[in-house]
Phi, psi and omega in degrees: 000317181295322180294319179297320179296316181297323180296315178296319180298318179295322180296319178296318180297318180295320179296317179296320180295319180298316180297317182298326183278328186266339181249161182227155171042244186298326180297320177299313182299313182296321180296309183291328177296320180286320185290323186252015185297322179295316179299320181296315180298315179300318180296317180297315179298318180296316179295318179298319179296316181297316179297317180297317181294317179297318179296319179296318180295320182291329184255001182293138179257148175282136179276124176273339175189133175235122182242132176252127176257115185246124179065029170266189177301146178287167180295338179284339184256343185226139181274076181296330181298323177294320176299316179297313181296319180296316180292319180300327181292345179268356184249160173240114179201163181273103185295340178284333184244346183230158180216151175251128183238122170236106187254112182260012191270039180232114173242110188229125172268107186291345181264355181278147179253008181287158184298322181300311182294315181295323178295318179293322176299315180297319179299318180300311186281341169292317176300321178294313185298323182271003176081019181279334186257136180255316185227141176240124172252123187206172176278180186294320182299313182287329176301316181296321178293314185294317184292332178288346178276357178056047184243005185243155176291150165284107186297335178291342179270331189251335178287144176303154183304320182293325177290319178300319180291318182296321185248025184300330180275358180250351175293134181253111186272152186219135184250014177051063181293148183304321185292343180258318185254341182280159176239130183306129181098354181240041183298322180295319178296321178299314180300322182288318188265332190234324187302128179092350178284139181216103190229149177270088186272352179210167182228129178284114182248019186306322183252019174292148189306307184291326178297319180285321180301316181266357179050051188291325181238071185290339185269354183175201184280155176239145184225154177236139175231145174253124183293138186293340180253020178297145175262003185232052186299312182299319180289327177298318177295320178296326178295321178298318178298318179301321182300337181249024181253125178298000000 
């Protein structure tokens, strides 16, 4: 294999040498421009990608909190920017290096089988899997889907005692039923990982002050979940407190 490669390499070198000897000036340039144009294009694209990536890395901001609003009011109906600005005013952080993200641009029908809906569901849980998402605000349908993915904290374990007591009647408990989290043929795995678990994976925030002020979920109830792999647990808890602050 190595000998064949060396043979081809020598042939290319000899061809280039022959062209260099037989052609002159502009003819040389045109020949090599045509012969190596694909290589040149690939090189330019590669360099542009590297420059773009370096620029992105240099200007990337650390997220202090990322919240996804799913099936709430659209940006055309609700002034989310005011909500973001109001919440940001309660925090201390370096806006040049850090950012607060509240993204309301997700409208997902969890019962639809169309590609658009399924793609958006996948995008949400990819964000969860890579640790990009800290808090999920959603309607009841998406809450039921999300908690079955076993991706949220048991709020009774992480919320301060005073918050647990204050919102004990709003904690939504979940027992991981086989029909939702189990996979047919994996009953033993279900028994090992889920059977007997009973956790408060979400909190009903429908009548929280800010939810009502902005009327974020006018068509039904609203729920909040804290992602189990968040790197901003304390701030996520603080955001929940903020939602119920006049």
